[in-house]
Short mmCIF file of the C-alpha atoms (twelve columns), coordinates in Angstrom:
data_MODEL
# 
_entry.id   MODEL 
# 
loop_
_atom_site.group_PDB 
_atom_site.id 
_atom_site.type_symbol 
_atom_site.label_atom_id 
_atom_site.label_alt_id 
_atom_site.label_comp_id 
_atom_site.label_asym_id 
_atom_site.label_seq_id 
_atom_site.Cartn_x 
_atom_site.Cartn_y 
_atom_site.Cartn_z 
_atom_site.pdbx_PDB_model_num 
ATOM 1   C CA . UNK A 1   163.022 22.480 80.683  1 
ATOM 2   C CA . UNK A 2   159.353 23.447 80.935  1 
ATOM 3   C CA . UNK A 3   157.759 26.426 82.635  1 
ATOM 4   C CA . UNK A 4   156.032 25.173 85.755  1 
ATOM 5   C CA . UNK A 5   154.545 28.194 87.425  1 
ATOM 6   C CA . UNK A 6   154.431 31.977 87.498  1 
ATOM 7   C CA . UNK A 7   153.802 33.756 90.821  1 
ATOM 8   C CA . UNK A 8   152.643 37.350 91.203  1 
ATOM 9   C CA . UNK A 9   152.160 39.388 94.350  1 
ATOM 10  C CA . UNK A 10  148.903 40.754 95.701  1 
ATOM 11  C CA . UNK A 11  147.897 42.956 98.589  1 
ATOM 12  C CA . UNK A 12  144.462 41.332 98.773  1 
ATOM 13  C CA . UNK A 13  143.873 37.686 97.892  1 
ATOM 14  C CA . UNK A 14  140.171 38.057 98.747  1 
ATOM 15  C CA . UNK A 15  139.860 40.269 95.634  1 
ATOM 16  C CA . UNK A 16  142.505 38.582 93.490  1 
ATOM 17  C CA . UNK A 17  141.230 34.989 93.728  1 
ATOM 18  C CA . UNK A 18  137.725 35.671 92.313  1 
ATOM 19  C CA . UNK A 19  139.236 37.845 89.566  1 
ATOM 20  C CA . UNK A 20  141.439 35.018 88.289  1 
ATOM 21  C CA . UNK A 21  138.601 32.510 88.650  1 
ATOM 22  C CA . UNK A 22  136.479 34.748 86.389  1 
ATOM 23  C CA . UNK A 23  139.313 34.618 83.857  1 
ATOM 24  C CA . UNK A 24  138.895 30.830 83.816  1 
ATOM 25  C CA . UNK A 25  141.714 29.644 86.067  1 
ATOM 26  C CA . UNK A 26  140.861 26.764 88.426  1 
ATOM 27  C CA . UNK A 27  141.784 27.256 92.083  1 
ATOM 28  C CA . UNK A 28  143.742 24.241 93.366  1 
ATOM 29  C CA . UNK A 29  145.454 25.597 96.517  1 
ATOM 30  C CA . UNK A 30  143.902 28.134 98.853  1 
ATOM 31  C CA . UNK A 31  146.044 29.180 101.806 1 
ATOM 32  C CA . UNK A 32  144.524 32.588 102.534 1 
ATOM 33  C CA . UNK A 33  145.525 35.194 103.348 1 
ATOM 34  C CA . UNK A 34  149.030 34.458 102.009 1 
ATOM 35  C CA . UNK A 35  148.863 32.162 98.952  1 
ATOM 36  C CA . UNK A 36  146.691 30.697 96.203  1 
ATOM 37  C CA . UNK A 37  147.533 28.523 93.183  1 
ATOM 38  C CA . UNK A 38  145.543 27.891 90.015  1 
ATOM 39  C CA . UNK A 39  145.623 25.519 87.066  1 
ATOM 40  C CA . UNK A 40  145.285 26.910 83.589  1 
ATOM 41  C CA . UNK A 41  142.349 25.450 81.621  1 
ATOM 42  C CA . UNK A 42  144.769 23.900 79.097  1 
ATOM 43  C CA . UNK A 43  148.394 22.830 79.352  1 
ATOM 44  C CA . UNK A 44  150.342 21.982 82.479  1 
ATOM 45  C CA . UNK A 45  151.395 25.405 83.779  1 
ATOM 46  C CA . UNK A 46  150.125 26.764 87.072  1 
ATOM 47  C CA . UNK A 47  149.724 30.344 88.221  1 
ATOM 48  C CA . UNK A 48  149.949 31.514 91.808  1 
ATOM 49  C CA . UNK A 49  149.414 34.597 93.930  1 
ATOM 50  C CA . UNK A 50  151.486 35.348 97.003  1 
ATOM 51  C CA . UNK A 51  150.538 38.026 99.516  1 
ATOM 52  C CA . UNK A 52  152.873 40.951 100.004 1 
ATOM 53  C CA . UNK A 53  152.013 44.258 101.647 1 
ATOM 54  C CA . UNK A 54  153.963 46.206 99.015  1 
ATOM 55  C CA . UNK A 55  153.483 45.819 95.287  1 
ATOM 56  C CA . UNK A 56  156.207 46.663 92.766  1 
ATOM 57  C CA . UNK A 57  155.753 50.194 91.466  1 
ATOM 58  C CA . UNK A 58  156.250 51.339 87.904  1 
ATOM 59  C CA . UNK A 59  155.428 48.878 85.148  1 
ATOM 60  C CA . UNK A 60  154.868 46.001 87.595  1 
ATOM 61  C CA . UNK A 61  154.219 42.503 86.334  1 
ATOM 62  C CA . UNK A 62  152.785 41.546 82.952  1 
ATOM 63  C CA . UNK A 63  151.152 38.137 82.530  1 
ATOM 64  C CA . UNK A 64  150.133 36.692 79.145  1 
ATOM 65  C CA . UNK A 65  147.409 34.058 78.786  1 
ATOM 66  C CA . UNK A 66  146.832 32.629 75.309  1 
ATOM 67  C CA . UNK A 67  143.226 32.056 74.255  1 
ATOM 68  C CA . UNK A 68  142.402 30.562 70.860  1 
ATOM 69  C CA . UNK A 69  139.003 32.268 70.403  1 
ATOM 70  C CA . UNK A 70  140.095 35.580 71.893  1 
ATOM 71  C CA . UNK A 71  137.246 37.831 70.741  1 
ATOM 72  C CA . UNK A 72  134.571 35.410 71.957  1 
ATOM 73  C CA . UNK A 73  136.377 34.947 75.265  1 
ATOM 74  C CA . UNK A 74  136.686 38.700 75.838  1 
ATOM 75  C CA . UNK A 75  132.964 39.132 75.116  1 
ATOM 76  C CA . UNK A 76  132.202 36.377 77.654  1 
ATOM 77  C CA . UNK A 77  134.399 38.016 80.306  1 
ATOM 78  C CA . UNK A 78  132.685 41.360 79.791  1 
ATOM 79  C CA . UNK A 79  129.353 39.717 80.647  1 
ATOM 80  C CA . UNK A 80  131.005 38.552 83.912  1 
ATOM 81  C CA . UNK A 81  131.932 42.127 84.803  1 
ATOM 82  C CA . UNK A 82  135.571 42.128 83.700  1 
ATOM 83  C CA . UNK A 83  136.689 45.560 82.433  1 
ATOM 84  C CA . UNK A 84  139.251 45.850 79.648  1 
ATOM 85  C CA . UNK A 85  141.715 48.693 79.074  1 
ATOM 86  C CA . UNK A 86  142.103 47.658 75.422  1 
ATOM 87  C CA . UNK A 87  139.803 45.459 73.390  1 
ATOM 88  C CA . UNK A 88  141.238 42.781 71.055  1 
ATOM 89  C CA . UNK A 89  143.499 44.346 68.465  1 
ATOM 90  C CA . UNK A 90  145.941 42.963 65.904  1 
ATOM 91  C CA . UNK A 91  149.538 43.878 66.769  1 
ATOM 92  C CA . UNK A 92  152.503 44.404 64.444  1 
ATOM 93  C CA . UNK A 93  154.231 41.360 66.018  1 
ATOM 94  C CA . UNK A 94  151.393 39.179 64.591  1 
ATOM 95  C CA . UNK A 95  149.541 38.606 67.868  1 
ATOM 96  C CA . UNK A 96  145.968 39.653 68.618  1 
ATOM 97  C CA . UNK A 97  145.806 41.104 72.141  1 
ATOM 98  C CA . UNK A 98  143.335 42.450 74.693  1 
ATOM 99  C CA . UNK A 99  144.623 44.197 77.831  1 
ATOM 100 C CA . UNK A 100 143.278 44.580 81.343  1 
ATOM 101 C CA . UNK A 101 144.538 45.059 84.892  1 
ATOM 102 C CA . UNK A 102 144.018 42.742 87.848  1 
ATOM 103 C CA . UNK A 103 142.872 44.154 91.222  1 
ATOM 104 C CA . UNK A 104 146.515 44.913 92.168  1 
ATOM 105 C CA . UNK A 105 147.308 46.723 88.918  1 
ATOM 106 C CA . UNK A 106 149.256 43.897 87.253  1 
ATOM 107 C CA . UNK A 107 148.887 44.007 83.478  1 
ATOM 108 C CA . UNK A 108 147.087 40.969 82.055  1 
ATOM 109 C CA . UNK A 109 147.268 40.384 78.323  1 
ATOM 110 C CA . UNK A 110 144.891 37.880 76.792  1 
ATOM 111 C CA . UNK A 111 146.139 37.067 73.335  1 
ATOM 112 C CA . UNK A 112 146.167 34.670 70.437  1 
ATOM 113 C CA . UNK A 113 149.354 34.160 68.452  1 
ATOM 114 C CA . UNK A 114 149.035 30.626 67.089  1 
ATOM 115 C CA . UNK A 115 152.194 29.550 65.281  1 
ATOM 116 C CA . UNK A 116 153.629 33.071 65.590  1 
ATOM 117 C CA . UNK A 117 154.073 32.706 69.363  1 
ATOM 118 C CA . UNK A 118 157.128 30.497 68.958  1 
ATOM 119 C CA . UNK A 119 157.733 30.727 65.222  1 
ATOM 120 C CA . UNK A 120 157.347 34.300 63.982  1 
ATOM 121 C CA . UNK A 121 158.744 35.060 60.524  1 
ATOM 122 C CA . UNK A 122 161.753 36.781 62.185  1 
ATOM 123 C CA . UNK A 123 162.631 33.823 64.442  1 
ATOM 124 C CA . UNK A 124 166.359 33.133 64.708  1 
ATOM 125 C CA . UNK A 125 167.244 29.927 62.871  1 
# 
């Protein structure tokens, strides 16, 4: 089994689509005002946005995108007007993460984990 796609909800695709394009995702399906799908710059996974007039309250959705040169990438996004809630920081689970919110309040974590993503020292054998 392989992860094909993750879909999040949005109240406003007109705002959400450019946000995810600035992050580096490539728009491959545009069916506004209800749906959009993107390709990730590497790998085979896709990411999509589906319109809904109500967004989940509370913690909402968290989406992780792995970026090898995280600090450089975050600096590049800042020049494009992307605002971060937390700048890149090493975490106790051996990932380096930067956090931001999309226009609908979904938490986006840009991170780099390398081998520790699937093989942390505490992985079950």
